[in-house]
C-alpha positions in Angstrom: -11.5 -13.0 -6.3 -12.8 -11.6 -3.0 -13.1 -7.9 -2.3 -10.4 -8.4 0.3 -8.0 -9.3 -2.6 -9.1 -6.2 -4.5 -8.1 -4.0 -1.5 -4.7 -5.6 -1.6 -4.6 -5.0 -5.3 -5.5 -1.3 -4.7 -2.5 -1.0 -2.3 -0.4 -2.5 -5.1 -1.3 0.5 -7.3 0.3 2.8 -4.7 3.4 0.7 -4.0 4.3 -1.1 -7.3 5.5 0.1 -10.6 4.0 0.4 -14.1 4.2 -3.4 -14.9 1.9 -4.1 -11.9 -0.5 -1.4 -13.0 -0.6 -2.5 -16.7 -1.4 -6.0 -15.6 -4.3 -5.0 -13.3 -6.0 -2.2 -15.2 -7.9 -2.0 -18.5 -6.0 -0.5 -21.4 -8.0 2.7 -21.5 -8.3 3.3 -17.8 -8.5 6.9 -16.4 -7.0 8.4 -13.4 -7.6 11.9 -11.9 -4.9 13.5 -9.8 -4.5 17.0 -8.3 -2.7 19.5 -10.5 -0.2 19.6 -12.0 -0.7 15.9 -13.0 -4.4 16.2 -13.8 -6.3 13.6 -15.9 -4.3 10.7 -17.3 -5.6 8.1 -19.7 -4.3 4.7 -20.8 -0.6 4.8 -21.6 -0.3 8.2 -20.0 -0.8 6.5 -16.6 2.1 4.2 -17.2 4.3 7.0 -18.4 3.5 9.0 -15.3 4.3 6.0 -13.1 7.7 5.6 -14.8 8.5 9.3 -14.0 7.2 9.4 -10.4 8.7 7.9 -7.2 6.6 5.1 -5.7 5.2 5.2 -2.2 7.1 3.4 0.6 3.8 2.7 2.4 0.1 3.5 2.3 -2.6 3.3 5.0 -6.2 3.0 4.0 -8.9 4.1 6.5 -12.6 4.8 6.4 -13.0 2.2 3.7 -16.2 1.6 1.8 -17.1 -0.6 -1.1 -20.1 -1.1 -3.4 -20.6 -3.9 -5.8 -23.3 -3.6 -8.6 -23.2 -6.4 -11.1 -19.7 -6.7 -12.5 -18.6 -3.3 -11.2 -16.9 -2.6 -7.8 -16.3 0.8 -6.3 -13.8 1.4 -3.5 -13.7 4.6 -1.4 -11.2 5.4 1.3 -8.9 7.8 3.0 -5.3 7.2 2.0 -2.1 8.2 3.8 0.9 7.7 1.6 4.5 8.0 2.9 7.9 8.2 1.4 11.3 8.4 3.2 11.8 12.0 2.1 8.8 14.2 2.5 5.6 14.7 4.4 2.7 12.2 4.4 0.2 12.7 1.5 -3.4 12.4 2.6 -6.2 12.1 0.1 -9.8 10.9 -0.2 -9.8 8.3 -3.0 -12.2 6.3 -5.1 -11.4 3.5 -7.5 -13.8 1.6 -9.9 -13.1 -1.9 -11.0 -14.9 -4.1 -13.6 -14.9 -7.9 -13.5 -13.1 -9.4 -16.5 -13.0 -13.1 -15.8 -11.0 -14.2 -13.9 -10.2 -10.9 -12.1 -11.2 -7.4 -11.2 -9.5 -4.7 -13.5 -9.1 -1.1 -12.6 -11.2 1.3 -14.7 -10.9 4.6 -12.9 -9.0 6.1 -9.9 -9.5 9.6 -8.4 -7.7 11.4 -5.6 -8.8 14.5 -3.7 -6.1 15.8 -1.3 -7.0 16.5 2.3 -5.7 19.8 3.5 
């Protein structure tokens, strides 16, 4: 799987539901969101996704990636939009590990941009 495909998968985490996420992350993945959500682990991530509205679109800019062995780190500025509400802008980082035959999400973190 190319890193271009991983960027498409990363978009999928923003736009798709819990079934997509469960398929493409390790079982004990961790995600860090601004309060009040905070730190989510494993099944808490999927529960959170079931309770939250999905994004209609996401733009990723200022992208960077680093591969070290079977680990891939993505970093980017995201702008997420929904029909109702203002755009959400955050600096994001995601870490993937290669589990043949695909990259699986291990960790995701968001820092909102004021």
